[in-house]
N, C-alpha and C positions, 0 to 999 in steps of 0.2 A: 504493500500500500504505499502511495506517494507521500512526500512531506505534507501536502496540501489536503490529504485526506481528513477524515473525521477527527481521528485521535489527537492528530496535530492541532486542529482547530479549537478543540474542545478547551485546550490549554488558555487560548487567546479569549475564547467566548464562551465562559463556562456558564453562562444563564441561558435558558431557554429564550430566544428572541419571539417572549411571547408578546351620450355622445352628442349627441345632438343637444342634449340637457344643458351644456356644460362649460361654457367659456368664462364662467364667473371669477376665475382667478387669473385670466390672461392680462389683464391690464398691470398686474404687479410683476408680470414676467417680461414685459416688453422694454424695448430701446432705452438707453442707447446699447448696442450691442457689446457682448463680452469678448475681450480679444483671445483668440486661439488659433492664431495662423492661417493656414490655407482653409477654405470654406467647405471645400466637398473632396470626399475621399477619392485620391488619385487612384486609378486603376494599376495593381502591381501584381506580379506573378503570385501565384497562389503560395503559401507556405506549406511545407510538408511536415506532417508530425506522424510518424509510421505509414499506414496507408491512407491517412486522412489527409485532406487538402483543406486549408483555411483561407479566405479572401474577404475583404470587407466589400460592402455594398452601400453606397450613399442613401440615405433618406432626404436629402436636402440639408438644410440649414435651420438654425432657431436664434432669436434674440432674446437677451436677459440684460437686465439692469444690473449696475453694480451695486447699488443700494441693496436689491434683493439678495444678489448673490452672497455678499459679504456684509451683513447688517451689522455686526458688533465689531467690525475693525475699523480704527481711525482712518481717515481717506488719506492723509499724510503717510502712513505706515503702508498702506496699499501701493500707493503712488512710488514710494522706496524702493519696495521690493519688486515692482514691475520695471522700473526704471532700470536697476541693477540688471534684469534680465533682457534689457534692449527692447521692452514691450510698452505701449501707452497702457494705461489702467482702462480705457475704453476704446473699442474698436472694431474688429471683425466679427463676422457671423459665427456662430456655434456650429461645428460640423455633427452630423448624426450618422454614426457608422454601425449599420447591422453587420453582423458576419454570415457568411456563407460556407459551410461545411459539407463536404462529401466525403462519406465513409460507408463502406459495408452496402454499396447499392443505395443508400439514403441521400437525398438532399436536405439538409438541415439549416434553417435559418436560426441564428440566436437574436431574438428579438424581431419585432414586425414593422418597427417605423410607427408613424403616428397618424396616418391616414390622413383625410381630407377636411377635417374639421378642427384642427389645433393651431398651426400658424401657417400662412399661406406660402412660405417658403419650404415646408416640410411636405411629407407625403409622397416623395419622390421614388421609393424603393421599387415599386412595381415597374417603373420606367427603367430603372438602374438594372434591375435584373434582366428585363428584354433586351436591353442593349449588351448584355452579356450572353445572350441566347438562351435564357433560363425562363422558361414559361412559368406562369403562376401555378399551373396544375402540376408542375414537376416537383414542386416542394411537398416532401413528405412529412417533414416534423418542423414545428416552432418551439423553441425553447426559451421561455422568458426568464431574463434576469430578475424582473419586478414589474410592476403593474402601474408605473407611471404612464402618461399618455403618450409620450413620444418613444415607448418600447412596445405598449399594448395595442393601442387603437388602431394601428394599421391591418390589423387582422381581419377587421369588419369594414364592409363598404357602407357609408353613412347613408348613401343615397337609396339603396334598397334593402340594406340590411344583412346582405349575403356575406359570406367568407370569402374574402380575397384570395385565399389560399386553398381551394375546394378540396384537395386530396390530402391536406396535412392533419395530423393529429398534434395536440399540443401539450406541452410539458410547463408546469408552474410550480414554485416552491411551495411547499404545504403551508408555510406559516404566511406567503403573500396570498393565498387563496383565502385562507381563514380570517386574514384581517380585512381584505379588500371586499369579499363578499357579504360582510355583515349587514344587517338591515339598518343598523345604526352607525355605520363607518363614517358618515359626514360629520357626526357629533365628536369623533375622535381626533380629528386633524385641524389645523389652522385654518382660518377663515380663507386664504387664497387657495386651499386646496380642497375646499369642500365640493365645488362643481366638478372638479376632476375626479373625485372618489366615487361621486355619483356615476360618473360615465365609466370609470374602470370597474364598478360593480356590474352595470350593465352589460360591458362587454365580456367580462368573464362568465356571466350566467348565460350570455347567448353562445358562448363555447363550450359549456359545461359537459354536454354529451360526449365531447372528443377530448376532453382534458384527463391528463394523468398528472397526479401530485407526487412530488418526490422532496426527501429531506437531502440536507446537506450530507455528503459522503454516499449518495447513492447515484447509480448510472442514470442519465437521462438519455442516452443512444450509445451505439458501441463506440467505446474508447473516449466518452465524455461524461464527466461527473459534476455534480453541484458541489460548489465550495462556498460556507458560511461567509457573508460579508454584509453582515445587517448592520442598520443604522440610517443609511439613506432612506430605506423603507424596512419595516419590521422584519420581512422575510428575504431581503435581497440576497441573491445567490450569483456567484460569478460561475464560470464554466470552465474546467479544467479539461484540456485536451492533451492525452497522453498515450505514448506507445512505449514501453520500456522506460528509458531514462530520458526520451525525449518529450519535453512538456511546453505548453503554450497556455496561457490564461486569458478567457475572455471576460474582461473585469466589469462589462455594464457600468454603472455610474458610482462603483467604489473609489475610483480615482478619476475625477471628471473635468479636471483643468490642468494643463500642462504647466502651468505656473503655480498656483495657489496650492492644488493638492500636493505638490511635491515640495516645493520650497517652503511652505508654511502648513504642513499636514494638520498642524493643531488649530488652525483658523477654523471658527464654526462657518459652515456653510447654510445659507438660508433655505436651500432646497431639501435639507436632511430632517427626516422627521423625528430622529432621537440624535441631536448633535453630539452629545458625548459619547455615545456608541460609535458612531459614524468616524468620530476622531480615533477611537481606539481601533476601529477597523482600518483606518488608513496607515496607522503607525505600524501595526503588525503586518499588513500587507505589504507595504513598501519594504520593511526590514527583510520578509522572506524573499520578494522579488529580487532584492539586491543580492542577498546572500546567494540564492540558487540560480541567479542569471537567467530566469525564465522569460520568454518572451511574452509581452502584453499586447493586448488589444483593448483599447479603450472606446467606448461608444463616443465619448466628445472630445477624444483626443486628437490633435491636429494631424493634418495630411491624411494618410489611410486610417490613422489611429494605432498602428503597430510601433512597437519600439521596445526599448529595455529601460530598467531602472537602475541608476546608478547613485551612489554615494556622492555628495558634494558637501563639503564643509560638515555642519552639523545637521543637514538636511538631505535631500535627494534632488535627483534631476531625471526628467524623462528625456530620453535620447532616441528620436524617431528613427526608424529603419530606413 
């Protein structure tokens, strides 16, 4: 069993991490945009992990305000860190990179993008796949890291309520399912997230007949395993792709910004539901990725989202592939 599997993560996370309706929180998330480098994932040669291939597929871009992203950090401190990294504190659109994994005759998406009712610059995943000659009917499985709109809502077409990937089955972290399908979920989240929570509950219930629930440490597809990375959401899980000693981690939103998540991982992010737990997750994950030199794929990281974590001074740095 890999270092990333359940026993190793139990030490870091000992506790149980117990659409149409919806755009109530969008105003809090919009412009000016957050700086993250190139906006759209560049096509790159697929990565090989044993018999599996992994590539990223852009769903477009998003915008978010600095005040929302880092609500508790003084602006002067933010400016100083970004200046040291050669980046302005406000700037470019945020990339959204789903992952496409082919293994054992399966065509697997890790996350489904945001669909056509979240932000107008997003919801492009279907077009990206068609540009790669991957028809929506070819996708056999969609594995969700968590149930935020930009990862989940793209599974359903808002116009006719049909499944965008009609031949796919779905895998959801058990704790994510248990939280977001609660009848009272909108009472458990901050105001900006209430409308989103209603939309995510609706989407998950629409998919329920084809959903498989899995816990951290359990296989989600051949050679793919859920890894506990909670805090951003209660059951957020990354996906480890491995074959023998070869490993690659698809990290979802556990590490979501190429400067802040790495240079200042202890800063609180406004989009994290449990900010203290998310900080502990970032610190443990960064330490392990740097030590093990495991390739990381980040949903919101720049370019194709692929790179490695390196130690840099008293923190870390994301080095794009």
